[in-house]
C-alpha positions as CSV (number, residue, x, y, z in Angstrom):
1,M,0.0,0.0,0.0
2,G,1.3,3.5,-0.9
3,R,2.6,5.7,1.9
4,R,0.9,9.0,2.9
5,T,2.7,12.1,4.1
6,P,2.5,12.0,7.9
7,G,-0.3,14.2,9.1
8,S,-2.0,14.4,5.7
9,A,-5.7,13.6,5.4
10,P,-6.5,10.1,4.0
11,T,-7.7,10.1,0.4
12,L,-10.3,7.9,-1.4
13,S,-7.3,6.2,-3.1
14,D,-6.0,5.3,0.3
15,V,-9.3,3.8,1.3
16,A,-9.4,1.7,-2.0
17,Q,-5.9,0.4,-1.4
18,H,-6.7,-0.5,2.3
19,A,-9.9,-2.3,1.3
20,G,-8.2,-4.0,-1.7
21,V,-10.7,-2.6,-4.3
22,S,-10.6,-0.3,-7.2
23,L,-10.9,3.4,-6.8
24,A,-14.2,3.3,-8.8
25,T,-15.6,0.6,-6.4
26,A,-14.5,2.6,-3.4
27,S,-16.2,5.7,-4.8
28,R,-19.5,3.9,-5.5
29,A,-19.4,2.3,-2.0
30,I,-18.9,5.6,-0.2
31,N,-20.5,8.2,-2.5
32,G,-23.2,6.2,-4.1
33,S,-24.0,6.0,-7.7
34,Q,-26.9,6.6,-10.0
35,T,-26.1,3.7,-12.3
36,R,-24.2,0.9,-10.3
37,V,-24.8,-0.5,-6.9
38,V,-22.0,-2.1,-4.8
39,G,-22.8,-5.3,-2.9
40,E,-23.5,-4.9,0.8
41,E,-20.5,-7.1,1.9
42,L,-18.1,-5.1,-0.3
43,R,-19.6,-1.8,0.7
44,E,-19.1,-2.7,4.4
45,R,-15.5,-3.6,3.8
46,V,-14.9,-0.2,2.1
47,L,-16.7,1.7,4.9
48,A,-14.7,-0.2,7.5
49,S,-11.4,0.9,5.8
50,A,-12.7,4.5,5.6
51,R,-13.4,4.4,9.4
52,A,-10.0,2.8,10.1
53,L,-8.2,5.5,8.2
54,G,-10.4,8.4,9.4
55,Y,-11.5,9.2,5.8
56,A,-14.1,11.9,5.5
57,P,-16.1,11.7,2.2
58,D,-16.3,14.8,0.0
59,A,-19.8,16.3,-0.2
60,N,-19.3,17.5,-3.7
61,A,-18.1,14.1,-4.8
62,Q,-21.2,12.5,-3.3
63,A,-23.4,15.1,-5.1
64,M,-21.8,14.3,-8.4
65,A,-22.1,10.6,-7.9
66,R,-25.7,10.7,-6.8
67,G,-26.8,13.6,-8.9
68,T,-28.1,15.4,-5.9
69,T,-27.2,16.8,-2.5
70,R,-29.0,17.2,0.9
71,A,-29.6,20.8,0.0
72,V,-32.9,22.4,-1.0
73,G,-32.8,25.7,-3.0
74,V,-35.2,28.4,-2.1
75,I,-35.6,31.5,-4.3
76,V,-37.3,34.7,-2.9
77,H,-37.6,38.1,-4.5
78,D,-36.7,40.3,-1.5
79,L,-35.3,39.2,1.8
80,T,-36.0,42.7,3.3
81,D,-39.7,42.0,3.0
82,P,-40.9,40.5,6.3
83,Y,-43.2,38.0,4.4
84,F,-40.4,36.6,2.4
85,A,-38.1,36.5,5.4
86,A,-40.8,34.6,7.4
87,V,-41.3,32.0,4.7
88,A,-37.5,31.6,4.2
89,D,-37.1,31.1,8.0
90,A,-39.9,28.6,8.1
91,M,-38.4,26.8,5.1
92,S,-35.1,26.6,6.9
93,R,-36.8,25.0,10.0
94,A,-38.8,22.6,7.8
95,A,-35.6,21.5,6.0
96,T,-33.7,20.9,9.3
97,E,-36.5,18.6,10.4
98,R,-36.0,16.6,7.3
99,D,-32.2,16.5,7.8
100,L,-31.7,18.8,4.8
101,F,-29.8,22.1,4.3
102,L,-31.2,25.3,2.9
103,T,-29.5,27.2,0.0
104,L,-31.2,30.6,-0.1
105,A,-31.1,32.8,-3.2
106,T,-32.8,36.1,-4.1
107,T,-33.8,37.8,-7.4
108,G,-33.5,41.3,-5.9
109,N,-37.0,41.9,-7.0
110,H,-36.0,41.2,-10.6
111,V,-38.4,38.4,-11.7
112,E,-36.5,38.2,-15.0
113,H,-33.5,36.8,-13.1
114,L,-35.4,33.7,-12.0
115,A,-34.1,31.5,-14.9
116,E,-30.5,32.5,-14.1
117,V,-30.9,31.7,-10.4
118,V,-32.6,28.3,-11.1
119,A,-29.7,27.5,-13.4
120,Q,-27.2,28.4,-10.7
121,L,-28.9,26.2,-8.2
122,D,-29.0,23.4,-10.8
123,T,-25.2,23.5,-10.9
124,L,-25.1,23.0,-7.1
125,R,-27.2,19.8,-7.6
126,V,-29.7,20.8,-5.0
127,R,-32.4,18.2,-4.4
128,A,-35.3,20.5,-5.0
129,I,-36.0,24.2,-5.7
130,V,-38.9,26.2,-4.2
131,L,-39.8,29.5,-5.9
132,V,-41.5,31.9,-3.5
133,G,-43.5,35.0,-4.5
134,G,-45.7,36.5,-7.2
135,R,-44.7,37.5,-10.7
136,W,-45.5,40.3,-13.1
137,K,-48.4,39.4,-15.3
138,A,-46.8,41.2,-18.3
139,N,-43.9,38.9,-17.8
140,Q,-45.3,35.4,-18.1
141,P,-42.9,32.6,-17.4
142,T,-40.3,33.2,-20.0
143,A,-38.8,30.6,-22.3
144,D,-35.6,30.9,-20.4
145,L,-37.3,30.1,-17.1
146,L,-39.2,27.2,-18.5
147,S,-36.0,25.8,-20.2
148,A,-34.0,26.2,-16.9
149,V,-36.8,24.4,-15.0
150,D,-37.0,21.6,-17.7
151,R,-33.2,21.1,-17.6
152,Y,-33.2,20.8,-13.9
153,V,-36.2,18.5,-13.7
154,S,-34.7,16.3,-16.5
155,R,-31.8,15.6,-14.2
156,G,-34.0,14.4,-11.4
157,G,-34.7,17.7,-9.6
158,R,-38.1,18.8,-8.3
159,V,-39.6,22.3,-8.5
160,V,-42.4,23.8,-6.4
161,T,-43.8,27.3,-6.3
162,I,-45.4,29.3,-3.5
163,G,-47.8,31.9,-4.9
164,M,-46.5,31.6,-8.5
165,E,-47.8,29.7,-11.5
166,V,-45.3,27.8,-13.7
167,P,-46.7,25.3,-16.1
168,G,-46.1,21.7,-15.1
169,V,-44.9,22.6,-11.6
170,D,-46.6,21.8,-8.3
171,S,-47.6,24.8,-6.3
172,V,-48.7,26.0,-2.8
173,N,-51.2,28.9,-2.9
174,V,-52.7,31.2,-0.4
175,D,-56.6,31.3,-0.3
176,S,-56.7,35.1,-0.9
177,E,-60.4,34.9,-2.0
178,D,-61.5,33.5,1.3
179,G,-59.3,36.0,3.2
180,A,-61.0,38.8,1.3
181,R,-64.4,37.4,2.1
182,Q,-63.6,37.2,5.8
183,L,-62.3,40.7,6.0
184,A,-65.2,42.2,3.9
185,R,-67.8,40.6,6.2
186,H,-65.9,41.9,9.2
187,L,-65.8,45.5,7.9
188,H,-69.5,45.4,6.9
189,R,-70.5,44.1,10.3
190,L,-68.5,47.0,11.9
191,G,-70.3,49.6,9.8
192,Y,-67.7,50.5,7.2
193,R,-69.2,51.5,3.8
194,S,-66.6,53.6,1.9
195,P,-63.4,51.6,1.4
196,L,-60.1,52.7,-0.1
197,I,-58.1,49.9,-1.7
198,L,-54.4,50.2,-1.9
199,S,-54.0,47.7,-4.6
200,G,-50.3,47.4,-5.2
201,P,-48.8,47.2,-8.7
202,E,-51.3,46.8,-11.5
203,L,-49.4,43.9,-13.1
204,H,-48.2,42.0,-10.0
205,S,-50.0,38.7,-9.9
206,T,-50.5,38.6,-6.1
207,A,-51.6,42.3,-5.9
208,V,-54.1,41.8,-8.8
209,T,-55.5,38.6,-7.4
210,R,-56.0,40.1,-3.9
211,S,-57.4,43.5,-5.0
212,A,-59.9,41.8,-7.4
213,A,-60.9,39.4,-4.6
214,F,-61.6,42.3,-2.2
215,V,-63.7,44.2,-4.8
216,R,-65.8,41.1,-5.3
217,A,-66.1,40.3,-1.6
218,L,-67.0,43.9,-0.7
219,A,-69.7,43.9,-3.4
220,D,-71.1,40.7,-2.0
221,E,-71.6,42.6,1.3
222,G,-73.3,45.5,-0.5
223,I,-70.2,47.7,-0.3
224,A,-69.3,49.4,-3.6
225,V,-65.7,50.4,-4.4
226,H,-65.6,53.7,-6.3
227,P,-63.1,53.5,-9.2
228,D,-61.3,56.5,-7.8
229,H,-60.8,54.6,-4.6
230,L,-58.5,52.0,-6.2
231,I,-55.0,53.3,-6.0
232,S,-52.0,51.4,-7.4
233,S,-48.4,51.7,-6.1
234,D,-45.5,49.5,-5.2
235,F,-46.0,46.4,-3.0
236,T,-43.8,48.1,-0.3
237,R,-44.0,50.3,2.8
238,T,-43.0,53.3,0.6
239,G,-45.7,52.2,-1.9
240,G,-48.3,52.3,0.8
241,A,-47.2,55.8,1.9
242,I,-47.3,57.1,-1.7
243,A,-50.8,55.6,-2.3
244,M,-52.1,57.2,0.9
245,R,-50.6,60.6,-0.1
246,M,-52.3,60.3,-3.5
247,A,-55.6,59.5,-1.8
248,L,-55.3,62.5,0.6
249,E,-54.3,64.9,-2.1
250,A,-57.4,63.8,-4.1
251,G,-59.6,64.4,-1.1
252,V,-61.3,61.0,-1.3
253,D,-64.1,60.4,1.3
254,V,-63.3,57.0,2.7
255,D,-63.6,55.3,6.1
256,V,-61.2,52.4,5.8
257,A,-58.0,51.7,3.8
258,I,-57.5,48.1,2.7
259,A,-53.9,47.4,1.8
260,M,-52.9,44.3,-0.2
261,N,-50.1,43.5,2.3
262,D,-49.1,44.5,5.8
263,V,-46.0,46.6,4.9
264,M,-48.2,48.7,2.5
265,A,-50.7,49.2,5.4
266,L,-47.9,50.3,7.7
267,G,-46.6,52.9,5.3
268,A,-50.1,54.2,4.6
269,M,-50.9,54.5,8.3
270,A,-47.7,56.5,8.9
271,E,-48.5,58.8,6.0
272,A,-52.0,59.4,7.2
273,R,-50.8,60.3,10.7
274,A,-48.2,62.7,9.2
275,N,-51.0,64.5,7.5
276,G,-53.1,64.9,10.6
277,V,-55.5,62.0,10.1
278,A,-56.5,60.3,13.4
279,V,-55.9,56.6,13.1
280,P,-58.2,54.7,13.5
281,Q,-60.9,57.2,14.7
282,E,-61.0,59.0,11.3
283,L,-59.6,56.3,9.1
284,A,-59.4,52.6,9.8
285,F,-56.7,50.3,8.3
286,T,-56.3,46.7,7.3
287,G,-53.5,44.6,5.8
288,F,-52.9,41.1,4.6
289,G,-50.2,38.6,5.8
290,D,-49.9,39.1,9.6
291,I,-46.1,39.6,9.5
292,P,-44.3,39.1,12.8
293,S,-43.4,42.9,13.3
294,L,-47.1,43.8,13.6
295,Q,-46.8,43.1,17.4
296,D,-45.1,46.4,17.7
297,V,-47.7,48.5,15.8
298,I,-50.1,50.9,17.5
299,P,-52.9,50.6,16.9
300,S,-52.6,46.9,16.3
301,L,-53.4,46.1,12.7
302,T,-56.4,44.1,11.6
303,T,-55.1,41.7,8.9
304,V,-55.5,38.2,7.3
305,H,-53.1,35.7,8.8
306,I,-51.0,33.7,6.3
307,P,-49.5,30.6,8.0
308,S,-45.9,30.9,6.7
309,S,-44.9,27.7,8.5
310,S,-47.6,25.7,6.7
311,L,-46.6,27.2,3.4
312,A,-43.0,26.1,3.9
313,T,-43.8,22.6,5.2
314,L,-46.3,21.9,2.4
315,A,-43.9,23.2,-0.3
316,L,-41.1,21.1,1.0
317,N,-43.3,18.0,1.2
318,L,-44.4,18.6,-2.3
319,A,-40.9,19.1,-3.5
320,L,-39.7,15.9,-1.9
321,D,-42.7,13.6,-2.2
322,G,-45.3,15.3,-4.5
323,P,-46.3,14.2,-8.0
324,G,-43.9,16.7,-9.6
325,D,-46.1,17.2,-12.7
326,G,-48.2,20.2,-11.9
327,T,-51.1,18.3,-10.5
328,G,-50.0,18.7,-6.9
329,D,-51.5,22.1,-6.2
330,V,-52.4,22.8,-2.6
331,T,-54.3,25.8,-1.2
332,V,-53.6,27.0,2.3
333,P,-56.4,28.4,4.4
334,V,-56.1,31.9,6.0
335,M,-57.7,33.5,9.0
336,L,-59.0,36.9,9.8
337,V,-57.2,38.6,12.8
338,A,-59.4,41.5,14.1
339,R,-57.4,44.1,16.0
340,D,-57.6,47.7,17.1
341,S,-57.1,49.4,13.7
342,T,-60.8,48.7,12.7
343,P,-63.0,49.8,15.6
344,E,-66.8,49.7,15.3
345,R,-68.1,52.7,13.5
346,A,-70.4,55.0,15.5
347,G,-73.9,55.4,14.2
């Protein structure tokens, strides 16, 4: 058997020589193989040699041999957004429970970069990829994204989306329609009749879905939304502030502002206060999402709770065990959380 330099780490070649097998057999026994299986007796002999020599297998070599790793790739648009951060954190915990690692990537709010990020995760041989967040309706899944997904899936990978539609891909969705109905009934019961909808970007799939759901749900309760009371802006805190400023400058006569996510609601509330509006006495507010930071908001914000842990667990389960052909869609229920920002209207 060849000599090693004293103090140097043992190599796979050392293990092969110690076990009396070829280097290829030692590699298949330790790293696994997509095409050939080593007999149990021979495998145990190689592993015994590895233990005797103190050999530590190379994770990259194992990934190349097996075509996958113990890592799961998660792509979000913006980690500074509390919703994305909460989902990413829940994904990390769900992965840990399955003895997997999380590889987190972001598009920086550039949906057109999704294909590139998927391709990069493909080179890392992650076991599955979860795409989190909406998309721009003017930017349907591009040929580049579909090709990147197809290449990854053809090599044995699995892709799942949360709140995004990609043909042939399993998805986990939030029941925005029911959330809108619950909130509309709540507002009607409290006496609100003149809503302002801070609808988010006009072409963002999540914003469009939620704002349309609210218009329908409010109409079902006999509450009409005036066309001038639908204001589009960015899906951010700044976007909420800008939308509220536009509403105030236009002099709209409303009694409740319904934002399509919580961060928009927080920006709008701050802008209303800065302009002398008493919140919630003169103008009530609602959001959507129930992000963790709401516990520090005064008045506490009425919102629709999205269970981020459930989203993450369901997405990971679909990625690892689902059908993988686009038929594994799951819709997650949501729940109204009534708080101080929507007091009962007098009279």
